[in-house]
VMD Tcl script that draws the C-alpha trace (Angstrom):
set ca {
  {0.00 0.00 0.00}
  {2.79 2.41 0.91}
  {4.66 1.71 -2.34}
  {1.50 2.34 -4.36}
  {0.93 5.63 -2.56}
  {4.49 6.69 -3.33}
  {3.99 5.71 -6.96}
  {0.84 7.84 -7.20}
  {2.59 10.86 -5.71}
  {5.52 10.46 -8.10}
  {3.21 10.12 -11.08}
  {1.32 13.26 -10.10}
  {4.54 15.21 -9.52}
  {6.49 14.01 -12.56}
  {3.82 13.16 -15.07}
  {5.40 15.29 -17.78}
  {8.31 12.84 -17.95}
  {11.13 15.07 -16.72}
  {14.16 13.24 -15.42}
  {16.57 15.26 -13.32}
  {19.90 13.48 -13.54}
  {23.39 14.59 -12.48}
  {24.38 17.10 -13.65}
  {23.64 17.13 -17.36}
  {20.55 15.67 -18.89}
  {19.81 15.56 -22.55}
  {16.07 16.11 -22.17}
  {16.61 19.87 -22.19}
  {17.43 20.23 -25.86}
  {14.64 17.82 -26.75}
  {12.18 19.63 -24.51}
  {12.86 23.03 -26.03}
  {13.38 22.72 -29.76}
  {12.63 26.37 -30.34}
  {14.83 28.11 -27.78}
  {15.62 31.66 -28.82}
  {19.16 31.59 -30.19}
  {20.06 35.03 -28.91}
  {18.69 36.84 -25.88}
  {18.92 40.45 -24.86}
  {21.75 39.60 -22.48}
  {24.08 38.70 -25.33}
  {23.53 34.94 -25.28}
  {25.40 32.78 -27.73}
  {23.83 31.15 -30.74}
  {23.09 27.46 -30.21}
  {25.82 26.31 -32.58}
  {28.42 28.19 -30.50}
  {27.49 26.49 -27.21}
  {29.73 23.53 -26.43}
  {27.66 21.97 -23.63}
  {24.18 22.54 -22.25}
  {23.75 21.97 -18.53}
  {20.47 21.57 -16.71}
  {19.93 21.68 -12.98}
  {16.98 21.77 -10.64}
  {16.72 24.97 -8.63}
  {18.60 24.66 -5.35}
  {20.99 21.98 -6.57}
  {24.64 22.38 -7.59}
  {26.15 22.11 -11.03}
  {29.79 21.73 -12.11}
  {30.82 23.24 -15.43}
  {33.71 21.21 -16.72}
  {36.78 23.00 -18.08}
  {37.81 19.91 -20.05}
  {41.24 19.88 -18.43}
  {42.59 16.93 -16.48}
  {45.28 19.13 -14.94}
  {46.32 22.75 -15.32}
  {49.80 23.69 -16.55}
  {52.18 26.00 -14.75}
  {51.58 28.92 -17.11}
  {47.81 28.57 -17.51}
  {45.54 31.59 -17.14}
  {41.84 30.88 -16.82}
  {38.87 33.22 -16.72}
  {35.20 32.38 -16.12}
  {32.63 34.91 -17.31}
  {28.86 35.00 -16.90}
  {27.16 37.09 -19.58}
  {30.57 38.67 -20.19}
  {31.03 39.65 -16.52}
  {34.18 38.21 -14.90}
  {33.12 35.96 -12.00}
  {36.27 33.85 -11.42}
  {39.87 33.57 -12.58}
  {43.00 31.49 -12.06}
  {46.63 32.44 -12.62}
  {48.74 29.35 -12.01}
  {52.05 31.20 -12.22}
  {51.02 33.65 -9.50}
  {49.17 30.88 -7.59}
  {46.07 33.05 -7.62}
  {42.54 31.55 -7.43}
  {39.88 34.26 -7.24}
  {36.09 34.32 -7.28}
  {34.27 37.63 -7.67}
  {31.14 37.06 -5.61}
  {29.98 40.67 -5.33}
  {29.49 41.32 -9.04}
  {26.00 41.33 -10.55}
  {24.36 42.43 -7.31}
  {25.97 39.58 -5.39}
  {23.98 36.80 -7.03}
  {27.01 34.46 -6.82}
  {27.92 35.24 -3.21}
  {28.92 32.03 -1.36}
  {27.98 29.99 -4.43}
  {31.18 29.69 -6.50}
  {33.88 27.03 -6.16}
  {36.99 26.55 -8.31}
  {38.69 23.18 -8.73}
  {42.41 23.79 -8.08}
  {43.41 20.85 -10.28}
  {41.24 21.30 -13.38}
  {39.89 24.86 -13.13}
  {36.30 23.62 -13.41}
  {33.64 25.89 -11.90}
  {30.87 24.78 -9.54}
  {27.78 26.87 -8.84}
  {25.99 25.79 -5.65}
  {22.44 26.53 -4.43}
  {21.38 27.56 -7.92}
  {18.49 29.91 -8.57}
  {16.93 31.24 -11.75}
  {19.39 34.17 -11.61}
  {22.24 31.78 -12.41}
  {20.67 30.57 -15.65}
  {22.34 31.84 -18.79}
  {25.55 31.68 -20.81}
  {29.00 31.08 -19.33}
  {32.30 31.67 -21.13}
  {35.59 29.96 -20.26}
  {38.88 31.49 -21.48}
  {41.92 29.20 -21.15}
  {44.89 31.20 -22.42}
  {43.72 31.95 -25.98}
  {41.06 29.21 -26.17}
  {37.37 30.02 -25.64}
  {34.63 27.58 -24.60}
  {30.97 28.39 -24.19}
  {28.33 26.77 -21.99}
  {24.65 27.29 -21.36}
  {23.00 26.64 -18.00}
  {19.29 26.11 -17.53}
  {17.83 26.22 -14.03}
  {14.47 24.53 -13.70}
  {12.14 25.39 -10.87}
  {10.31 22.61 -9.05}
  {7.32 21.34 -10.98}
  {4.44 23.37 -9.56}
  {1.12 21.56 -9.40}
  {-2.12 23.45 -10.00}
  {-5.61 21.98 -10.06}
  {-8.99 23.18 -11.27}
  {-12.47 21.78 -11.87}
  {-13.31 21.68 -15.57}
  {-15.19 24.76 -16.70}
  {-13.33 27.05 -14.31}
  {-10.37 29.31 -15.07}
  {-6.80 28.83 -13.80}
  {-3.80 31.18 -13.87}
  {-0.21 29.96 -14.20}
  {1.94 32.58 -12.52}
  {5.34 33.71 -13.80}
  {6.07 35.21 -10.35}
  {7.30 38.36 -12.05}
  {6.17 41.61 -10.41}
  {6.58 43.25 -13.81}
  {8.21 42.34 -17.11}
  {11.34 44.16 -18.25}
  {11.62 45.95 -21.56}
  {13.78 43.24 -23.14}
  {12.02 40.14 -21.76}
  {11.13 37.23 -24.02}
  {8.55 34.81 -22.62}
  {7.28 31.56 -24.13}
  {4.55 29.21 -22.91}
  {4.52 25.60 -24.17}
  {2.19 22.67 -23.61}
  {2.36 18.89 -23.61}
  {4.87 16.24 -24.54}
  {5.42 17.86 -27.93}
  {6.30 21.23 -26.33}
  {3.81 23.01 -28.56}
  {4.15 26.79 -28.42}
  {0.80 28.22 -27.27}
  {1.70 31.79 -26.27}
  {4.65 34.17 -26.31}
  {5.63 37.71 -25.41}
  {8.41 39.83 -26.86}
  {8.52 43.07 -24.90}
  {11.10 44.67 -27.15}
  {8.70 44.51 -30.10}
  {5.59 44.88 -27.91}
  {4.28 41.57 -29.26}
  {1.75 39.49 -27.29}
  {0.66 36.39 -29.19}
  {-1.54 33.41 -28.37}
  {-1.61 30.45 -30.76}
  {-5.19 29.27 -30.39}
  {-5.39 27.03 -33.45}
  {-2.63 24.61 -32.49}
  {-3.49 21.16 -31.08}
  {-6.78 20.97 -32.95}
  {-7.92 24.28 -31.47}
  {-8.28 23.05 -27.89}
  {-7.13 26.47 -26.61}
  {-9.31 28.56 -28.94}
  {-10.83 31.54 -27.08}
  {-9.37 30.20 -23.82}
  {-5.94 31.84 -23.45}
  {-5.22 35.18 -21.85}
  {-1.81 36.78 -21.26}
  {-1.23 39.28 -18.46}
  {0.45 42.28 -20.09}
  {2.21 43.22 -16.84}
  {3.55 39.89 -15.56}
  {3.31 37.52 -18.52}
  {1.21 35.06 -16.50}
  {-1.05 32.77 -18.53}
  {-4.72 32.15 -17.79}
  {-6.64 29.22 -19.26}
  {-10.38 29.89 -19.17}
  {-13.26 27.41 -19.40}
  {-10.92 24.51 -18.86}
  {-11.64 20.98 -20.06}
  {-9.77 17.74 -19.44}
  {-8.01 18.36 -22.78}
  {-6.05 21.12 -20.98}
  {-4.74 18.70 -18.35}
  {-0.97 18.18 -18.64}
  {2.46 19.77 -18.47}
  {3.08 23.46 -19.17}
  {6.56 24.89 -19.66}
  {7.47 28.53 -19.16}
  {10.65 30.07 -20.53}
  {11.60 33.59 -19.40}
  {14.77 34.42 -21.32}
  {17.13 31.67 -20.02}
  {15.00 30.70 -17.02}
  {12.63 27.75 -17.23}
  {9.76 26.66 -15.05}
  {7.38 23.76 -15.21}
  {3.75 23.45 -14.19}
  {1.56 20.39 -13.87}
  {-2.09 21.28 -14.38}
  {-4.68 18.81 -13.14}
  {-8.14 19.39 -14.60}
  {-10.78 17.44 -12.72}
  {-13.55 16.04 -14.89}
  {-16.75 17.12 -13.17}
  {-19.20 14.38 -12.22}
  {-22.54 15.24 -10.64}
  {-25.00 12.79 -9.16}
  {-28.15 13.05 -7.08}
  {-27.86 11.41 -3.70}
  {-28.99 7.79 -3.89}
  {-28.27 7.42 -7.61}
  {-25.30 5.70 -9.25}
  {-22.40 7.36 -11.06}
  {-19.81 5.87 -13.43}
  {-16.25 7.17 -13.70}
  {-15.13 6.32 -17.20}
  {-11.58 5.05 -17.74}
  {-11.67 6.04 -21.41}
  {-10.61 2.53 -22.45}
  {-12.64 0.38 -24.81}
  {-10.71 -2.69 -23.74}
  {-7.84 -3.36 -21.35}
  {-4.54 -4.81 -22.58}
  {-2.87 -7.89 -21.17}
  {-0.25 -5.94 -19.23}
  {-2.47 -3.12 -17.95}
  {-2.47 -2.14 -14.30}
  {-5.27 0.12 -13.13}
  {-5.56 1.83 -9.75}
  {-8.49 3.88 -8.45}
  {-7.93 6.31 -5.57}
  {-10.15 8.61 -3.53}
  {-7.73 11.36 -2.53}
  {-4.77 9.19 -1.39}
  {-6.74 6.07 -0.42}
  {-6.68 3.09 -2.79}
  {-10.26 1.88 -3.31}
  {-9.95 -0.47 -6.32}
  {-7.35 -2.03 -8.59}
  {-6.97 -4.26 -11.61}
  {-3.89 -6.21 -12.62}
  {-4.66 -7.92 -15.91}
  {-1.47 -10.01 -15.89}
  {-2.24 -11.42 -12.46}
  {-5.99 -11.62 -13.24}
  {-6.72 -9.59 -10.13}
  {-9.86 -7.43 -9.85}
  {-10.22 -6.03 -6.35}
  {-12.38 -3.44 -4.63}
  {-11.45 -2.29 -1.13}
  {-14.82 -1.66 0.45}
  {-13.72 -1.53 4.07}
  {-11.43 1.49 3.75}
  {-12.63 4.90 4.96}
  {-14.87 3.40 7.64}
  {-16.65 1.20 5.13}
  {-18.35 4.02 3.22}
  {-17.93 2.08 -0.05}
  {-19.21 -1.26 1.27}
  {-21.46 -2.90 -1.38}
  {-21.21 0.24 -3.50}
  {-18.24 -0.30 -5.85}
  {-18.34 -2.05 -9.22}
  {-15.45 -2.52 -11.66}
  {-16.04 -3.06 -15.36}
  {-13.88 -6.06 -16.29}
  {-13.60 -4.91 -19.90}
  {-12.76 -1.23 -19.54}
  {-11.71 -0.78 -15.91}
  {-14.34 1.94 -15.37}
  {-15.59 2.35 -11.81}
  {-19.21 2.73 -10.71}
  {-20.31 4.00 -7.30}
  {-23.87 2.97 -6.44}
  {-26.30 4.35 -3.82}
  {-24.22 7.51 -3.50}
  {-24.21 9.71 -0.42}
  {-22.39 12.96 0.30}
  {-19.66 10.82 1.94}
  {-18.61 9.75 -1.55}
  {-17.84 13.29 -2.69}
  {-14.23 14.16 -3.42}
  {-11.35 13.90 -5.87}
  {-10.88 10.55 -7.58}
  {-7.69 9.59 -9.41}
  {-7.39 6.90 -12.03}
  {-3.91 5.56 -12.73}
  {-3.58 3.48 -15.90}
  {0.03 2.32 -15.88}
  {1.82 5.71 -15.81}
  {-1.12 7.84 -16.99}
  {-3.28 9.77 -14.53}
  {-6.88 10.96 -14.93}
  {-8.75 13.01 -12.36}
  {-12.43 13.31 -11.48}
  {-14.23 15.54 -9.01}
  {-17.47 13.98 -7.75}
  {-20.20 16.16 -6.27}
  {-23.29 14.59 -4.74}
  {-26.30 16.88 -4.37}
  {-29.24 16.03 -2.16}
  {-31.85 18.56 -3.25}
  {-33.49 19.63 -6.49}
  {-35.57 22.81 -6.47}
  {-38.50 22.97 -8.88}
  {-39.50 26.40 -10.16}
  {-42.29 27.31 -12.58}
  {-42.72 30.59 -14.42}
  {-45.26 31.95 -16.90}
  {-43.85 32.51 -20.37}
  {-42.68 36.10 -20.73}
  {-42.12 36.60 -17.00}
  {-38.80 36.53 -15.13}
  {-37.48 33.85 -12.81}
  {-34.75 34.26 -10.16}
  {-32.60 31.34 -9.02}
  {-31.32 31.63 -5.45}
  {-27.62 30.93 -4.88}
  {-28.19 30.58 -1.15}
  {-25.51 33.20 -0.40}
  {-26.09 36.48 1.40}
  {-22.74 37.89 0.30}
  {-19.85 36.56 -1.80}
  {-16.30 36.56 -0.38}
  {-13.07 37.70 -2.04}
  {-11.96 34.28 -3.34}
  {-15.44 33.07 -4.31}
  {-16.26 31.89 -7.79}
  {-19.73 30.93 -8.97}
  {-20.76 29.34 -12.23}
  {-24.23 28.87 -13.61}
  {-24.65 26.04 -16.09}
  {-27.61 24.95 -18.20}
  {-28.86 21.79 -19.86}
  {-27.60 18.24 -20.27}
  {-24.22 19.48 -21.52}
  {-23.69 21.72 -18.47}
  {-23.03 24.72 -20.73}
  {-21.63 27.68 -18.78}
  {-24.04 30.61 -19.18}
  {-22.81 32.97 -16.44}
  {-20.00 33.24 -13.90}
  {-18.63 35.46 -11.18}
  {-15.01 35.61 -10.05}
  {-14.76 38.00 -7.12}
  {-10.97 37.85 -6.95}
  {-10.60 39.22 -10.49}
  {-13.79 41.30 -10.22}
  {-15.20 39.49 -13.25}
  {-18.96 39.25 -13.83}
  {-19.74 37.58 -17.13}
  {-22.86 36.35 -18.89}
  {-22.42 34.20 -22.00}
  {-25.39 35.24 -24.07}
  {-24.29 33.78 -27.39}
  {-24.03 30.15 -26.27}
  {-26.76 27.66 -27.19}
  {-27.68 29.58 -30.36}
  {-28.20 32.81 -28.42}
  {-31.30 31.70 -26.52}
  {-30.18 33.70 -23.46}
  {-29.26 36.89 -25.33}
  {-30.37 40.00 -23.36}
  {-32.09 37.76 -20.81}
  {-29.49 37.07 -18.09}
  {-28.81 39.17 -15.00}
  {-26.32 38.41 -12.23}
  {-26.49 39.87 -8.74}
  {-22.89 40.86 -7.95}
  {-23.42 40.57 -4.21}
  {-25.21 37.25 -3.87}
  {-24.65 35.49 -7.19}
  {-28.40 35.14 -7.85}
  {-29.23 34.50 -11.51}
  {-32.31 36.01 -13.12}
  {-33.69 34.93 -16.51}
  {-35.97 37.57 -18.00}
  {-38.56 37.32 -20.81}
  {-38.63 33.56 -20.49}
  {-39.68 31.23 -23.30}
  {-40.04 27.46 -23.38}
  {-36.41 27.33 -24.60}
  {-35.33 28.35 -21.10}
  {-37.04 25.41 -19.44}
  {-34.65 22.77 -18.12}
  {-31.97 22.05 -15.56}
  {-29.86 24.87 -14.11}
  {-26.78 24.01 -12.07}
  {-25.02 26.42 -9.73}
  {-21.40 25.55 -8.90}
  {-19.81 27.24 -5.90}
  {-16.02 26.97 -5.77}
  {-15.41 27.60 -2.07}
  {-16.91 24.30 -0.93}
  {-17.23 22.70 -4.37}
  {-20.93 22.63 -3.57}
  {-23.81 22.80 -6.00}
  {-27.51 23.53 -6.30}
  {-29.83 22.19 -8.97}
  {-32.96 23.91 -10.24}
  {-35.57 22.46 -12.59}
  {-37.32 25.35 -14.32}
  {-40.69 24.85 -16.04}
  {-42.05 27.52 -18.38}
  {-45.80 27.50 -19.17}
  {-47.77 29.70 -21.54}
  {-51.17 31.38 -20.98}
  {-53.06 28.44 -22.49}
  {-51.20 25.47 -21.10}
  {-50.55 25.37 -17.40}
  {-47.41 24.13 -15.85}
  {-48.67 20.91 -14.31}
  {-51.57 18.61 -13.42}
  {-52.27 20.35 -10.09}
  {-52.88 23.69 -11.74}
  {-54.96 21.96 -14.45}
  {-57.26 20.50 -11.80}
  {-57.57 23.90 -10.10}
  {-58.42 25.54 -13.41}
  {-60.99 22.86 -14.18}
  {-62.63 23.20 -10.76}
  {-62.73 26.98 -11.09}
  {-64.25 26.70 -14.54}
  {-66.87 24.30 -13.24}
  {-67.70 26.61 -10.33}
  {-68.00 29.56 -12.67}
  {-70.24 27.50 -14.94}
  {-72.49 26.42 -12.06}
  {-72.72 30.00 -10.84}
  {-73.67 31.20 -14.31}
  {-76.39 28.56 -14.68}
  {-77.74 29.44 -11.21}
  {-77.93 33.11 -12.14}
  {-79.73 32.34 -15.41}
  {-82.23 30.03 -13.67}
  {-82.82 32.61 -10.95}
  {-83.38 35.27 -13.58}
  {-85.90 33.11 -15.47}
  {-87.78 32.25 -12.30}
  {-87.86 35.89 -11.22}
  {-89.23 37.02 -14.54}
  {-91.88 34.26 -14.49}
  {-92.96 35.18 -10.96}
  {-93.25 38.86 -11.94}
  {-95.34 37.93 -14.99}
  {-97.69 35.69 -12.95}
  {-98.11 38.41 -10.35}
  {-98.99 40.93 -13.00}
  {-101.52 38.52 -14.53}
  {-103.24 38.01 -11.17}
  {-103.39 41.74 -10.56}
  {-105.01 42.34 -13.98}
  {-107.63 39.64 -13.49}
  {-108.63 41.10 -10.14}
  {-109.25 44.46 -11.66}
}
mol new
graphics top color blue
foreach p $ca { graphics top sphere $p radius 0.5 }
foreach p [lrange $ca 0 end-1] q [lrange $ca 1 end] { graphics top cylinder $p $q radius 0.2 }
display resetview
């Protein structure tokens, strides 16, 4: 169990396939096929660089001089972006490091090998990334160092927005920034401050990022809006010579009414002979399949037995079904298929509110909030496809209604209350009847509304039909009674008049 937990954590942390080996790893040049050949700091062209080094931030790296032993008359200089940072004069027996140059970024971080003249940079940060030049007498060698930050994990429920932060307070005038996605390192956005160019490449990768990418013109941070599981994966950020990696987990949203069943789909049509499948709730293993060992197991007694008699595994696809759901089954589910990870966020709702409205009138859907907080985000979705029709993000002060979705049926009809998140649909038609879902990010909670729209002829349900029928009958009876009374009155008056005339 412990080993499987470790494996899951490693898969989540290193899913993009990065291997940090000592001290050089070849993945760097493969990972970044389109590295800018010259930067504003005077970087060398790629064909001039003798060796590319890569190191994880905080680790040490040794840049090899290529010498096995220095000679008595050797003079060696190490330069970083043409600034002298270390030198050796064997004749004078002088070994010097200049730690206070460049605002002291190398202080207590430089070591010279007194046999070979190689240079070691310890406790690396992004400031140490760039081009190094070694001068040995009249010979020149050039090296490039990349410093990679820890892979930063971010997660989001599909449909919501997520920002990947450069951590820059503000871009400099000569900054070049590139954002890449996936195993193929596809360029999806870039900034060149010198030419004031901000570009997003929305049509790459079959258009999965179309109308979903936003670049912050101050910091260069990237926001992916209306996320789907197609945006799950590894993102790479290059700021000049600095590189950072992000692992974005997009949870596929699964909604189920309490008591019903829900299936989490593996995406497989059929398992292979060597497949191993693991299902986790958070970090607890709840089911597994090992095709080679012919093992299909569900662990119903974990988590105080909340899954007892409720888990089913499909022996063809490995999909998992949870039956007789309760709110105890809510949470984040992870599917591991060999080394691939998929993520699901399950929300169990226990109440459906039915609302009826006369065609042409307005209907307000209650969020249940009295006031939204700073970090709150609300989404309103409609229909079987859970199409986002309105959202509020208090943190970014964004209040948006999407009137053109679903063939424009909501155009000029949606109003959001910016304090409570209430949604009002005005001038309703029968096209607005259906299921409305409110998603609230703070607790990943939800509310479901079933809206019925009736016209002036057809009522909204059998109860109202009966009431109308009864009222019509009562009105009819009253009318008949009045007519009968009127006839009788007239007849009595006529008879009375006849009697009076006869008497005369």
